[in-house]
N, C-alpha and C positions, 0 to 999 in steps of 0.2 A: 617699513617692516619687511622682514625676510620672507621668502617663499614658504608655504606650508610644508611641514615635515611630511615624510612618507607616511607615518602613522596617521596623521590628521587627514591626509588625502585618502588613505585606505578606509578610514572611518566614514568619511563623507560618501565614498563610493558605496560602501555597505548600506548606508542609510538610504541612498537613492535607489539601490537595488531592492531593498526591503520595501520601499514605498511603491516601486513598480510592481512587485509581486503582490502587495496588498491590493492594489487597484486591479490587477489581473484576476485575483481571487473574487473581487466584488463583481467584475464583469461576467466571470464564469457563473457565479451564483445566480445572477439575475437573468442573463441572456443565453447562457450555454457557450460551449467552446466555438461554435460556428460563428458567433457574433464578435469574437475577440479579434481585433485588428490593431496594428501597432500605432496608427494615427490616433485612434481614440484612447488607447492606453497612454500614449505620450501626453495627450491633452489632460487626462485625469491626473497623471502623476506629475504634471508640470515640468516635463523634460522634452527633449527633442527625440525624434525617431532614431537618429544616429546614436544618441546616448543609450537607447535601449539595446542597439546592436553592440555597443561597446561594453555594456554592463552584463548583458545576458546573451543576446543573439537575436535570431529571428523569432517568428511566432511559434514555430515548433519547439525551439529551445526554451522559450518561456513556459510552454506547457510541460515540457520534461522537467524543468526546474520546479514547477509547482508540485508535480507528482512526487518528485524526489523528496520534497519537504513532507509530504504525507507519510512516506515510508520512514523518513527520519523520526517523525513523531511517534509512529507505531513502535518502532524499535526502541525509542527512548522510554516509552511507557512500559514496554515489556521489561526492560532493564530496571526501571525504577521500582516496579512491583516486586522484584527479586523473587520470582516464582520458583520454589524449590521442588514441589511435587512434580514428578516427571510427566504424568498425563496432563496436568494443568499447564505445564510448560508447552506441551505439544499443541494444546488447544488455545494457547495464548494469542496466536495470530488472529484466529477467528473472533475470540472474545474481545480483544482490545481494539481491533480494527472496526468492528461493528459498533462498539461503544463510542469510538471516535467519530464514525460516520453519523451517528445519531445527533451529534452536536450541530451539524449543518448538512442535512441530507442533500439539499440542492447543489451545494458546492461540490461535495465529494462525488456525487453522481456525475457531474459535469467533468470533473478532473479525471475520473476513471475512463469515461467515454472518450475524452480527448486523447489519452494515451493509447486506448484501443484503436482509435482512428489512425493515429500515427503508425501504429504497428501494422495495420492493414494496408495503409497507403504506401508504406516503404520509406517514408520520409524519416530521416535520422534513425533508421532501423537499428543501428548499432547502439545508440543511446537508449532506445526503448528496450533492447535486449538486455542491457545492463540493469535497467530498472527491474525487469522481471527476474533476472538472475539474483538481484538483491532480495526480492520477495521469496524466491525459492530457497535462498540461504536461510532466511528466518524460519521457514517451514522445516528445513532440514535440521536446524538447531534443536527443534522440539523432538524430532525423531532421535537425534543423538542423545538427548537427555533420557529417553526411554531405553535406548540401547545401553547407556552407561549404568542404568539401574537394573540391567539384565532382564528387562521386560520383553525384549525382542530376541528372537533366536539367532539373528545375524545371517539369515539365508538370503536376504534381499538388501542390496546396498542402501544405506540411509539417503544418499543423494537421489536415488531413483524414487524412493518413497516421498522425499521432499518435492520432487518434480511432479509426481502424481497429485500430491496435496495441492500444489499451486495451480495445476491445470483445473482441478475441480473447483478450487476457490475462484478462479477467474470466470468460469462458467456461471457459478452462482452469483458472483458480483455483477456480471453482465445482466442477469435476469433482474436483479434488484435495480440496477442503473436504468433499465428500461421500464421500471415500475411494474414488472410482472409478478414480483413477490414483495412482501413487506421486509423491513429491516430485521424484524424478529424471525421471520422465516429464513432470511439470509443467514443469520447466526446459527439457527438450528440445522439447516442443511449443511453449512460449512463444517460444523462440529461432527455431524454424522459422517461426512466424507472423510474427515481426519481419522475418526475411530475405525471406519471400515478399512482404510488404507493401512493403518497400524495392525489391524487384525490379521492381515495377510502374512505377517511375520511374528505375531505375538506368541509368547509362551501360553501354555494351556490356562494357567491361572489369570494371566493378563487378558487373554481373549475373553474369558468369562466376564471380567470387569467391563471390557469394551462392549460386549453384546448387551450387558445390562444397561450401560449408558445409552446405547443406541435405542434400546427398547423404551427407556424413559423419555428420550427426546421425541421419538416417533409416535408415542401415545399421548403426548402433551400437545394440545392445540391452543 
Protein backbone atom coordinates (compact mmCIF):
# COMPACT_ATOMS: atom_id res chain seq x y z
CA UNK A 1 0.00 0.00 0.00
CA UNK A 2 1.13 3.57 -0.66
CA UNK A 3 1.71 6.19 1.97
CA UNK A 4 -1.39 7.95 3.39
CA UNK A 5 -2.50 10.98 1.43
CA UNK A 6 -2.06 14.45 2.88
CA UNK A 7 -5.82 14.68 3.54
CA UNK A 8 -5.83 11.42 5.50
CA UNK A 9 -2.83 12.52 7.54
CA UNK A 10 -4.47 15.86 8.26
CA UNK A 11 -7.69 14.15 9.32
CA UNK A 12 -5.76 11.86 11.66
CA UNK A 13 -3.92 14.84 13.13
CA UNK A 14 -7.20 16.69 13.71
CA UNK A 15 -8.68 13.61 15.41
CA UNK A 16 -5.70 13.30 17.73
CA UNK A 17 -5.77 17.03 18.46
CA UNK A 18 -9.49 16.85 19.23
CA UNK A 19 -8.88 13.86 21.52
CA UNK A 20 -6.16 15.80 23.33
CA UNK A 21 -8.42 18.80 23.86
CA UNK A 22 -11.27 16.55 25.01
CA UNK A 23 -9.00 15.04 27.67
CA UNK A 24 -7.65 18.47 28.62
CA UNK A 25 -11.22 19.68 29.14
CA UNK A 26 -11.92 16.68 31.36
CA UNK A 27 -8.81 17.36 33.46
CA UNK A 28 -9.71 21.03 33.86
CA UNK A 29 -13.27 20.19 34.85
CA UNK A 30 -12.27 17.79 37.61
CA UNK A 31 -8.95 19.14 38.87
CA UNK A 32 -8.60 22.74 37.66
CA UNK A 33 -5.87 24.20 35.47
CA UNK A 34 -3.17 23.86 38.15
CA UNK A 35 -3.34 20.08 37.87
CA UNK A 36 -3.05 19.99 34.09
CA UNK A 37 0.28 18.49 33.06
CA UNK A 38 1.39 17.13 29.72
CA UNK A 39 2.42 13.68 30.97
CA UNK A 40 -1.02 12.98 32.38
CA UNK A 41 -2.67 14.48 29.33
CA UNK A 42 -0.56 12.30 27.04
CA UNK A 43 -1.46 9.20 29.07
CA UNK A 44 -5.18 9.89 28.95
CA UNK A 45 -5.15 10.72 25.23
CA UNK A 46 -2.91 7.73 24.47
CA UNK A 47 -0.24 9.80 22.74
CA UNK A 48 3.30 10.89 23.60
CA UNK A 49 4.31 14.23 25.08
CA UNK A 50 6.19 15.14 21.88
CA UNK A 51 2.94 14.52 19.99
CA UNK A 52 1.22 17.15 22.15
CA UNK A 53 3.96 19.63 21.28
CA UNK A 54 3.63 18.80 17.59
CA UNK A 55 -0.16 19.08 17.51
CA UNK A 56 -0.75 21.98 19.91
CA UNK A 57 2.31 23.06 21.88
CA UNK A 58 3.15 23.33 25.56
CA UNK A 59 0.73 23.50 28.51
CA UNK A 60 0.10 27.22 28.02
CA UNK A 61 -0.77 26.72 24.37
CA UNK A 62 -3.16 23.91 25.29
CA UNK A 63 -4.96 26.29 27.65
CA UNK A 64 -5.11 29.02 25.00
CA UNK A 65 -6.49 26.52 22.47
CA UNK A 66 -9.22 25.49 24.90
CA UNK A 67 -10.32 29.07 25.57
CA UNK A 68 -10.22 29.86 21.86
CA UNK A 69 -12.76 27.07 21.44
CA UNK A 70 -14.97 28.73 24.07
CA UNK A 71 -14.97 32.03 22.16
CA UNK A 72 -15.54 30.21 18.88
CA UNK A 73 -18.63 28.56 20.35
CA UNK A 74 -19.98 31.85 21.75
CA UNK A 75 -19.46 33.58 18.42
CA UNK A 76 -21.12 30.71 16.54
CA UNK A 77 -24.16 30.78 18.82
CA UNK A 78 -24.52 34.52 18.39
CA UNK A 79 -24.36 34.10 14.61
CA UNK A 80 -26.76 31.13 14.56
CA UNK A 81 -29.40 33.03 16.55
CA UNK A 82 -29.35 35.77 13.90
CA UNK A 83 -30.22 38.45 16.44
CA UNK A 84 -31.65 41.44 14.60
CA UNK A 85 -32.79 43.79 17.37
CA UNK A 86 -29.81 46.09 18.15
CA UNK A 87 -30.06 46.09 21.95
CA UNK A 88 -30.44 42.31 22.02
CA UNK A 89 -27.40 42.12 19.76
CA UNK A 90 -25.43 44.25 22.21
CA UNK A 91 -26.42 42.02 25.11
CA UNK A 92 -25.85 38.79 23.22
CA UNK A 93 -22.32 38.27 24.53
CA UNK A 94 -23.58 38.27 28.12
CA UNK A 95 -26.72 36.26 27.39
CA UNK A 96 -25.10 33.57 25.26
CA UNK A 97 -21.86 33.20 27.21
CA UNK A 98 -23.66 32.69 30.52
CA UNK A 99 -26.04 30.22 28.87
CA UNK A 100 -23.01 28.31 27.59
CA UNK A 101 -21.26 28.42 30.96
CA UNK A 102 -24.38 26.97 32.59
CA UNK A 103 -23.83 23.77 30.61
CA UNK A 104 -20.65 22.97 32.58
CA UNK A 105 -19.78 25.58 35.18
CA UNK A 106 -16.77 23.71 36.57
CA UNK A 107 -15.07 23.52 33.19
CA UNK A 108 -15.74 27.09 32.10
CA UNK A 109 -14.63 28.45 35.47
CA UNK A 110 -11.34 26.59 35.13
CA UNK A 111 -10.87 27.64 31.50
CA UNK A 112 -11.37 31.32 32.32
CA UNK A 113 -9.08 31.20 35.35
CA UNK A 114 -6.42 29.49 33.25
CA UNK A 115 -6.37 32.30 30.70
CA UNK A 116 -6.41 34.93 33.44
CA UNK A 117 -3.42 33.19 35.02
CA UNK A 118 -1.56 33.20 31.72
CA UNK A 119 -2.33 36.88 31.28
CA UNK A 120 -1.01 37.75 34.73
CA UNK A 121 2.05 35.51 34.49
CA UNK A 122 3.08 36.95 31.12
CA UNK A 123 3.37 33.51 29.54
CA UNK A 124 2.31 33.68 25.90
CA UNK A 125 1.01 37.16 26.60
CA UNK A 126 0.63 37.88 22.89
CA UNK A 127 -1.72 34.94 22.40
CA UNK A 128 -3.76 35.86 25.46
CA UNK A 129 -3.96 39.43 24.15
CA UNK A 130 -5.37 38.05 20.90
CA UNK A 131 -7.95 36.07 22.87
CA UNK A 132 -9.17 39.17 24.69
CA UNK A 133 -9.08 41.23 21.49
CA UNK A 134 -11.41 38.62 20.03
CA UNK A 135 -13.83 39.07 22.94
CA UNK A 136 -13.57 42.83 22.63
CA UNK A 137 -14.46 42.62 18.95
CA UNK A 138 -17.62 40.64 19.77
CA UNK A 139 -18.60 43.29 22.31
CA UNK A 140 -17.90 46.06 19.79
CA UNK A 141 -20.07 44.34 17.19
CA UNK A 142 -23.06 44.85 19.49
CA UNK A 143 -22.18 48.52 19.91
CA UNK A 144 -21.93 48.90 16.13
CA UNK A 145 -25.39 47.36 15.74
CA UNK A 146 -26.80 50.07 18.03
CA UNK A 147 -24.88 52.75 16.17
CA UNK A 148 -26.16 51.53 12.81
CA UNK A 149 -29.72 51.78 14.16
CA UNK A 150 -28.99 55.42 15.19
CA UNK A 151 -29.49 54.60 18.84
CA UNK A 152 -26.11 56.10 19.73
CA UNK A 153 -25.01 59.68 19.18
CA UNK A 154 -21.55 58.78 17.90
CA UNK A 155 -19.66 60.94 20.40
CA UNK A 156 -17.73 57.94 21.75
CA UNK A 157 -15.87 55.51 19.48
CA UNK A 158 -17.54 52.08 19.34
CA UNK A 159 -14.17 50.41 19.92
CA UNK A 160 -13.80 52.27 23.21
CA UNK A 161 -17.28 51.26 24.33
CA UNK A 162 -16.50 47.66 23.34
CA UNK A 163 -13.28 47.81 25.37
CA UNK A 164 -15.14 49.10 28.42
CA UNK A 165 -17.77 46.37 28.08
CA UNK A 166 -15.10 43.67 27.94
CA UNK A 167 -13.26 45.09 30.96
CA UNK A 168 -16.44 44.99 33.03
CA UNK A 169 -17.29 41.54 31.69
CA UNK A 170 -13.90 40.17 32.73
CA UNK A 171 -14.28 41.58 36.23
CA UNK A 172 -17.71 40.01 36.62
CA UNK A 173 -16.53 36.75 35.08
CA UNK A 174 -13.67 36.65 37.59
CA UNK A 175 -16.12 37.05 40.48
CA UNK A 176 -18.18 34.18 39.13
CA UNK A 177 -15.10 32.01 38.50
CA UNK A 178 -14.08 32.43 42.15
CA UNK A 179 -17.65 31.55 43.21
CA UNK A 180 -18.26 35.01 44.66
CA UNK A 181 -21.46 35.40 42.64
CA UNK A 182 -23.86 32.97 41.01
CA UNK A 183 -24.14 32.52 37.27
CA UNK A 184 -27.52 34.27 37.32
CA UNK A 185 -25.92 37.23 39.08
CA UNK A 186 -23.12 37.14 36.54
CA UNK A 187 -25.65 37.45 33.71
CA UNK A 188 -27.50 40.29 35.45
CA UNK A 189 -24.38 42.28 36.31
CA UNK A 190 -22.94 41.81 32.81
CA UNK A 191 -26.12 43.09 31.17
CA UNK A 192 -26.31 46.08 33.52
CA UNK A 193 -22.69 46.97 32.68
CA UNK A 194 -23.47 46.78 28.96
CA UNK A 195 -26.53 49.02 29.32
CA UNK A 196 -24.67 51.56 31.45
CA UNK A 197 -21.83 51.70 28.93
CA UNK A 198 -24.23 52.22 26.03
CA UNK A 199 -26.10 54.91 28.01
CA UNK A 200 -22.97 57.08 27.95
CA UNK A 201 -23.53 57.67 24.22
CA UNK A 202 -27.24 56.91 23.84
CA UNK A 203 -29.87 59.10 22.25
CA UNK A 204 -32.51 60.41 24.65
CA UNK A 205 -35.10 57.81 23.69
CA UNK A 206 -32.59 54.95 23.76
CA UNK A 207 -31.25 56.12 27.11
CA UNK A 208 -34.76 55.84 28.52
CA UNK A 209 -34.96 52.24 27.26
CA UNK A 210 -31.60 51.45 28.82
CA UNK A 211 -32.50 53.02 32.17
CA UNK A 212 -35.74 51.02 32.25
CA UNK A 213 -33.86 47.81 31.47
CA UNK A 214 -31.32 48.55 34.20
CA UNK A 215 -34.12 49.22 36.67
CA UNK A 216 -35.81 45.94 35.76
CA UNK A 217 -32.58 43.98 36.26
CA UNK A 218 -31.58 45.64 39.50
CA UNK A 219 -35.00 45.28 41.15
CA UNK A 220 -35.21 41.57 40.26
CA UNK A 221 -33.44 39.20 42.65
